C-alpha positions in Angstrom: 63.0 61.3 -78.1 65.9 63.8 -78.0 64.4 65.9 -80.6 67.1 68.0 -82.0 67.7 70.9 -85.1 65.8 70.5 -87.6 68.3 69.9 -91.0 67.0 70.2 -93.9 68.6 69.3 -97.6 66.7 69.9 -101.1 66.2 66.8 -102.7 64.9 68.2 -106.3 63.5 70.7 -108.3 60.7 71.2 -110.0 59.5 74.0 -112.6 56.4 75.2 -111.6 53.5 76.3 -114.4 54.2 79.8 -113.5 57.3 79.9 -114.1 58.3 79.3 -110.9 60.4 76.6 -109.1 59.6 74.6 -106.4 62.4 72.5 -104.7 61.9 69.6 -101.4 63.8 69.2 -99.2 63.4 66.6 -97.0 64.8 66.6 -92.8 68.1 64.4 -92.5 66.1 63.7 -88.4 64.6 60.6 -88.1 66.8 59.8 -91.6 68.5 56.8 -90.2 66.2 55.4 -88.0 63.8 54.9 -90.9 66.7 53.2 -93.8 66.8 50.3 -90.6 63.1 50.4 -90.8 63.3 50.2 -94.2 66.2 47.5 -94.4 64.3 45.4 -91.6 61.4 46.0 -94.2 62.6 44.6 -97.2 64.4 41.6 -94.6 60.9 40.3 -93.2 60.0 40.7 -97.7 62.0 38.0 -98.2 61.2 35.7 -94.8 57.9 35.9 -95.9 59.0 35.1 -99.8 61.0 32.2 -98.5 58.2 30.2 -96.5 55.6 30.7 -99.0 57.3 30.2 -101.6 58.5 26.8 -100.2 55.7 26.1 -99.5 53.9 26.8 -102.5 56.8 24.9 -105.0 56.2 21.6 -102.3 52.2 21.6 -103.2 52.6 22.3 -107.1 55.5 20.0 -107.3 53.9 17.1 -106.3 50.8 17.9 -108.2 52.0 18.6 -111.1 54.1 15.1 -110.6 50.2 13.8 -110.9 50.6 14.7 -114.5 54.0 14.2 -115.7 56.5 12.4 -112.5 60.0 12.0 -115.0 61.0 16.1 -115.1 58.7 18.2 -114.3 57.9 18.1 -110.6 62.2 18.5 -110.2 62.5 21.2 -112.4 59.0 23.2 -110.9 61.4 23.2 -107.3 64.7 23.9 -109.1 63.2 26.9 -111.0 61.8 28.1 -107.6 64.5 27.3 -105.6 67.1 29.7 -108.8 64.3 32.5 -107.8 64.7 32.4 -104.0 68.2 32.4 -104.2 68.4 35.4 -106.7 66.0 36.8 -104.1 67.9 36.4 -101.5 71.4 37.8 -103.9 68.7 40.6 -105.1 68.9 41.5 -101.1 71.5 41.4 -99.7 72.9 43.4 -102.9 71.2 46.1 -102.3 71.5 46.6 -98.9 74.6 48.0 -99.7 73.3 50.2 -102.3 70.4 52.1 -100.0 73.4 53.1 -98.3 75.0 55.4 -100.9 72.2 55.3 -103.1 74.5 55.2 -106.4 75.6 51.7 -107.1 78.8 50.8 -106.5 81.5 48.9 -108.5 80.9 45.8 -106.1 76.9 45.9 -106.3 77.5 46.2 -110.7 79.5 43.0 -110.4 77.7 40.7 -108.4 74.8 41.2 -109.8 76.1 40.2 -113.1 78.0 37.5 -111.3 74.3 36.6 -110.2 72.3 36.7 -113.8 75.4 34.8 -115.3 75.5 32.1 -112.8 71.9 31.7 -113.1 72.4 31.5 -116.8 75.3 28.3 -116.4 73.3 27.1 -113.5 70.3 26.5 -116.1 72.6 26.0 -119.1 74.0 22.9 -117.5 70.9 21.5 -116.0 69.6 21.6 -119.7 72.3 20.5 -121.8 72.2 17.6 -119.2 68.5 17.3 -119.7 68.1 16.6 -116.0 65.3 20.1 -116.1 62.3 20.8 -118.2 61.9 24.4 -119.7 58.6 24.7 -118.4 58.6 23.7 -115.7 61.8 25.9 -114.5 59.6 28.8 -116.0 56.4 27.7 -113.8 59.1 27.6 -110.6 60.4 31.8 -111.1 56.7 32.6 -111.9 55.5 31.5 -109.1 58.2 33.2 -106.8 58.0 36.3 -108.7 54.4 36.6 -108.2 54.9 36.2 -104.8 57.6 38.8 -104.6 54.4 40.7 -106.2 52.3 40.0 -104.1 54.1 40.0 -100.4 55.7 44.0 -102.1 53.1 45.2 -102.8 51.1 44.2 -99.1 54.6 45.6 -97.7 54.1 49.2 -99.5 49.9 49.2 -98.2 51.8 49.0 -95.0 54.3 51.0 -95.6 51.7 54.0 -96.5 49.1 53.5 -93.2 52.3 55.3 -92.0 52.5 58.9 -91.9 55.8 60.6 -90.5 56.5 63.9 -89.6 59.9 64.1 -91.7 57.4 63.7 -95.0 59.4 66.1 -97.4 57.9 69.6 -97.6 56.9 71.9 -100.6 58.6 75.0 -100.9 58.3 76.9 -104.1 60.6 79.9 -105.3 59.3 82.3 -103.1 60.1 80.3 -100.1 56.4 79.8 -98.8 55.8 76.2 -97.7 53.0 73.8 -99.6 52.4 70.6 -97.9 
């Protein structure tokens, strides 16, 4: 990889106990490649959750058919599918957010739209008495637990890799503390 000039920008300030200030400087070199790898890692996380989620939802739905065969299995599966679709929508909406580091009107609109669509689907299914509310919660919970599990796994994997582009801690006198 070609080494270019090191460009730094101030990303934050922290007041020190001795009254001085500490600035966090972050290198811009490699920032674009780290954003690309983060996006790829997030998409892999969504794919893993989707794959595991479908398998677990099918198993739990079939097992729940022995308990209550009318609405519970379908409700668990629908709740899980709605959770997976919501996760995919969240990942798609945050893809744009990762470039700008601030919410745009498009991201906010689609977040609100996704919420109201999810609420509308659930209300319609409940009014038509096609689903069991406990089953929906079970399906959502399965997906929520999978997202937590895979998120923790991804965080552990990424914390194992150390790069030279980590933020440097510079105090008010100009000395660098790693």
